[in-house]
C-alpha positions as CSV (number, residue, x, y, z in Angstrom):
1,X,86.4,64.2,44.5
2,X,89.4,65.9,42.8
3,X,92.8,64.7,43.0
4,X,93.4,67.6,46.1
5,X,90.6,66.4,47.7
6,X,91.7,62.7,47.8
7,X,95.3,63.9,49.3
8,X,93.2,66.0,51.7
9,X,92.4,62.6,53.4
10,X,95.4,60.8,52.9
11,X,97.4,60.8,56.3
12,X,100.5,62.7,56.2
13,X,104.1,61.3,55.9
14,X,105.6,60.7,59.4
15,X,107.6,63.9,60.8
16,X,110.8,63.2,61.5
17,X,112.8,65.1,64.6
18,X,115.1,67.8,63.4
19,X,118.0,66.1,65.7
20,X,117.5,63.4,68.0
21,X,118.6,65.8,71.4
22,X,115.6,67.5,70.7
23,X,112.7,65.2,70.4
24,X,110.0,67.9,70.4
25,X,111.6,70.0,67.7
26,X,110.2,69.4,64.0
27,X,111.1,70.1,60.7
28,X,109.6,72.6,59.1
29,X,107.1,72.0,56.2
30,X,108.4,72.4,52.9
31,X,107.3,75.5,51.5
32,X,104.9,76.7,54.7
33,X,104.2,80.5,54.6
34,X,103.7,81.3,58.1
35,X,103.9,84.9,57.9
36,X,100.6,86.1,56.8
37,X,99.1,84.7,60.0
38,X,102.0,84.4,62.1
39,X,101.6,85.2,65.9
40,X,104.5,86.6,67.8
41,X,104.1,85.2,71.4
42,X,106.6,87.8,73.2
43,X,104.9,90.9,71.8
44,X,101.5,89.3,73.4
45,X,103.6,88.7,76.5
46,X,104.6,92.7,76.4
47,X,100.8,93.5,75.9
48,X,99.9,91.0,78.8
49,X,102.3,92.9,81.1
50,X,101.8,96.6,79.8
51,X,98.1,96.5,80.3
52,X,97.5,94.1,83.3
53,X,98.0,93.8,86.4
54,X,100.5,92.0,89.2
55,X,98.7,88.7,90.6
56,X,100.1,86.4,93.3
57,X,98.8,82.6,92.2
58,X,98.5,80.3,95.0
59,X,97.7,76.7,93.6
60,X,95.6,74.4,95.1
61,X,95.0,70.7,96.0
62,X,92.1,68.4,96.4
63,X,91.4,67.9,100.1
64,X,91.9,64.1,100.5
65,X,89.6,64.4,103.9
66,X,86.7,62.1,102.7
67,X,84.8,59.2,103.7
68,X,85.9,56.5,101.1
69,X,87.8,56.5,97.8
70,X,84.6,55.7,95.4
71,X,82.5,58.6,96.2
72,X,82.9,62.7,96.9
73,X,81.5,62.6,100.2
74,X,83.7,65.4,102.1
75,X,83.6,65.5,105.8
76,X,81.5,68.3,107.1
77,X,83.5,70.9,109.4
78,X,86.6,69.8,107.8
79,X,89.6,70.7,109.8
80,X,92.2,70.9,106.8
81,X,90.6,73.1,104.2
82,X,87.5,74.8,106.3
83,X,84.7,73.3,103.7
84,X,86.0,74.3,100.3
85,X,87.1,70.9,99.5
86,X,90.7,72.4,98.3
87,X,93.9,73.0,100.3
88,X,96.0,75.9,99.2
89,X,99.8,75.3,98.6
90,X,101.2,78.4,100.0
91,X,104.5,77.6,99.6
92,X,104.1,77.3,95.9
93,X,102.6,81.1,95.7
94,X,104.3,83.4,93.0
95,X,103.7,86.6,91.1
96,X,102.8,87.1,87.9
97,X,101.3,89.2,85.7
98,X,97.9,88.7,84.5
99,X,94.9,90.7,82.1
100,X,91.9,90.7,84.1
101,X,88.4,91.7,82.0
102,X,84.7,91.2,81.9
103,X,83.3,91.4,84.9
104,X,79.6,90.9,84.7
105,X,76.8,92.5,86.4
106,X,74.5,90.1,85.2
107,X,74.0,86.3,83.8
108,X,75.0,86.2,80.2
109,X,75.4,83.4,77.9
110,X,78.6,83.3,75.7
111,X,80.6,81.2,73.4
112,X,82.4,79.9,76.6
113,X,79.6,79.2,78.8
114,X,77.4,80.9,81.1
115,X,79.0,84.1,83.1
116,X,77.2,84.6,86.4
117,X,77.6,87.5,88.3
118,X,80.8,89.0,89.3
119,X,82.6,86.5,87.1
120,X,85.5,87.7,85.1
121,X,88.2,86.4,82.5
122,X,91.9,86.4,83.1
123,X,94.6,85.9,80.7
124,X,98.1,85.2,81.9
125,X,101.5,84.6,80.2
126,X,103.5,81.7,78.6
127,X,104.4,78.9,81.2
128,X,101.7,80.1,83.6
129,X,99.8,77.2,84.7
130,X,96.2,77.8,85.9
131,X,93.8,75.5,87.1
132,X,90.4,74.7,89.1
133,X,90.2,76.6,92.5
134,X,93.7,78.2,92.1
135,X,93.7,81.4,94.0
136,X,94.3,84.9,92.5
137,X,95.1,87.9,94.3
138,X,95.6,91.4,92.9
139,X,98.4,93.2,94.6
140,X,98.2,96.5,94.1
141,X,94.7,97.3,94.5
142,X,92.2,97.1,97.0
143,X,88.5,96.5,97.4
144,X,85.9,96.6,99.9
145,X,84.9,94.0,102.3
146,X,82.0,93.5,104.7
147,X,82.2,90.3,107.1
148,X,80.3,89.7,109.8
149,X,81.3,88.0,113.3
150,X,80.6,86.7,116.0
151,X,83.1,88.3,119.2
152,X,84.9,85.6,120.9
153,X,85.8,85.0,124.9
154,X,89.6,86.8,124.4
155,X,90.8,89.6,123.7
156,X,91.2,89.2,119.6
157,X,88.8,87.6,116.9
158,X,89.8,86.0,113.2
159,X,89.1,88.0,110.2
160,X,88.8,86.0,106.6
161,X,91.3,87.9,105.0
162,X,94.3,89.5,105.6
163,X,93.7,93.7,105.2
164,X,94.9,95.3,102.2
165,X,97.8,97.7,103.3
166,X,97.4,100.4,100.7
167,X,95.3,100.9,97.4
168,X,95.1,103.5,94.6
169,X,92.2,105.9,93.3
170,X,94.1,108.4,91.7
171,X,97.5,108.8,89.9
172,X,100.1,109.2,92.2
173,X,102.9,111.9,91.9
174,X,105.7,109.5,91.5
175,X,106.2,105.9,92.4
176,X,107.3,106.7,96.0
177,X,104.1,108.3,96.3
178,X,101.8,105.8,95.2
179,X,103.8,102.8,97.3
180,X,103.1,104.8,100.8
181,X,99.3,105.7,100.3
182,X,97.2,104.6,102.7
183,X,94.1,102.0,102.0
184,X,91.2,103.9,100.2
185,X,89.1,101.8,102.1
186,X,88.3,103.2,105.7
187,X,87.6,100.9,108.7
188,X,84.2,100.9,109.9
189,X,83.3,98.6,113.0
190,X,79.5,98.8,114.3
191,X,78.2,95.9,116.9
192,X,74.5,94.8,117.2
193,X,73.9,97.7,119.5
194,X,74.7,100.0,116.5
195,X,77.8,101.5,118.7
196,X,80.9,102.4,116.3
197,X,84.4,101.8,117.7
198,X,87.3,103.4,115.9
199,X,90.5,101.7,114.6
200,X,93.8,102.2,116.7
201,X,91.5,103.5,119.9
202,X,89.3,100.6,120.6
203,X,91.1,97.8,118.5
204,X,94.1,97.1,116.1
205,X,94.5,94.5,113.1
206,X,97.7,92.8,112.4
207,X,97.6,90.4,109.9
208,X,94.3,88.5,110.5
209,X,94.0,89.5,113.8
210,X,91.5,92.3,115.2
211,X,93.0,92.8,118.7
212,X,90.9,94.3,121.3
213,X,92.7,97.2,123.3
214,X,90.4,98.8,125.1
215,X,87.6,97.8,127.5
216,X,85.1,99.4,125.2
217,X,84.3,96.5,123.0
218,X,81.0,94.3,122.0
219,X,79.6,91.7,124.3
220,X,81.1,88.4,124.2
221,X,79.3,85.9,122.0
222,X,77.2,89.2,120.1
223,X,77.8,89.7,116.7
224,X,79.2,92.5,115.0
225,X,80.1,93.8,111.4
226,X,83.5,95.4,110.2
227,X,84.6,96.7,106.8
228,X,87.6,96.8,105.6
229,X,89.9,96.6,102.5
230,X,91.4,93.1,100.8
231,X,93.0,92.4,98.2
232,X,90.8,91.7,94.8
233,X,91.0,87.8,95.4
234,X,89.5,85.5,92.9
235,X,89.2,81.8,92.7
236,X,89.2,79.7,88.9
237,X,86.0,78.3,88.1
238,X,86.4,77.6,84.6
239,X,89.7,77.0,82.1
240,X,88.4,79.1,78.9
241,X,92.1,78.0,77.0
242,X,93.3,74.9,78.8
243,X,95.8,73.7,76.3
244,X,97.0,75.9,74.0
245,X,100.0,74.9,71.9
246,X,101.6,76.5,69.3
247,X,105.3,76.2,67.1
248,X,107.2,79.2,66.5
249,X,108.7,78.9,63.0
250,X,108.7,82.2,61.2
251,X,112.3,82.9,59.7
252,X,113.8,79.5,61.0
253,X,114.3,76.1,60.1
254,X,112.6,73.9,62.9
255,X,109.4,74.6,64.5
256,X,110.0,75.6,68.2
257,X,107.0,74.1,70.7
258,X,105.6,77.0,72.9
259,X,103.0,76.8,75.6
260,X,100.8,80.1,74.7
261,X,98.8,82.1,77.7
262,X,96.3,80.7,79.2
263,X,92.8,82.3,79.8
264,X,90.4,81.2,83.0
265,X,87.1,82.2,84.2
266,X,87.5,83.4,87.8
267,X,84.7,84.5,90.5
268,X,85.4,86.6,93.7
269,X,86.8,84.3,96.4
270,X,84.0,85.2,98.7
271,X,81.0,84.3,96.5
272,X,83.0,81.0,95.3
273,X,84.3,79.8,98.8
274,X,81.7,77.8,101.1
275,X,83.7,78.3,104.3
276,X,82.1,82.0,105.0
277,X,83.7,83.4,108.7
278,X,84.1,80.4,110.4
279,X,87.7,79.9,112.6
280,X,89.5,77.4,111.1
281,X,89.6,74.6,114.0
282,X,93.1,73.3,114.8
283,X,94.5,70.4,113.1
284,X,94.7,67.3,115.2
285,X,98.3,66.0,115.7
């Protein structure tokens, strides 16, 4: 073994802090030449924003409504999470730029694992934290959602998602024209007898509430189908790059720690969740 090989296995000397006030700012290795392979995080940040889409990230927390601390049995028909086993922390939802790519149409074995139908990857900026089952909503576009509902006894029924307000099918003439564009997915409602109902004539939609305004409506207890526009909504399934750490030291006398962008595997919400179309039960006081 050569002298250089022996030095390779020698434990490195303790790295001193540059100053006591900055405990995680390290002294730069003497003679280091990082410029050849140096990554400029800000340029990657700009790339994500320039080529990405605006998303809303909603954190989640594990549902505590379980039978025992020592097992994973979850209470059936849980009023807290409706069977999803996680609860959304809506007050911590925030908007970020994310680059979504690689939606697969079939199963494929890759380095990161098996990507299933409708799986994709999202890359976010620095300091944006992703974790399992976080909800990802794409804000400026719309997707088609086909929901089967059961007609209730009253004048309203509950939708699974809040319908999207607008979509984008072509390049708008101006920013104002794009913002005012109507949803590119028309509402279509058909009952079990094949009767079709029209939006604003037979029913209206406000948030997740579908309200019947006409006496012409499906019979109570019968099923009907509604197609409506929704925000493309995903759930984080796997963390491809959960911990990406880097020191910025090019043309500096110190190494500044940064948290590089995360990447995660995401799946359409309606394929990942188990709650289906059921209406959440009221939470007991």
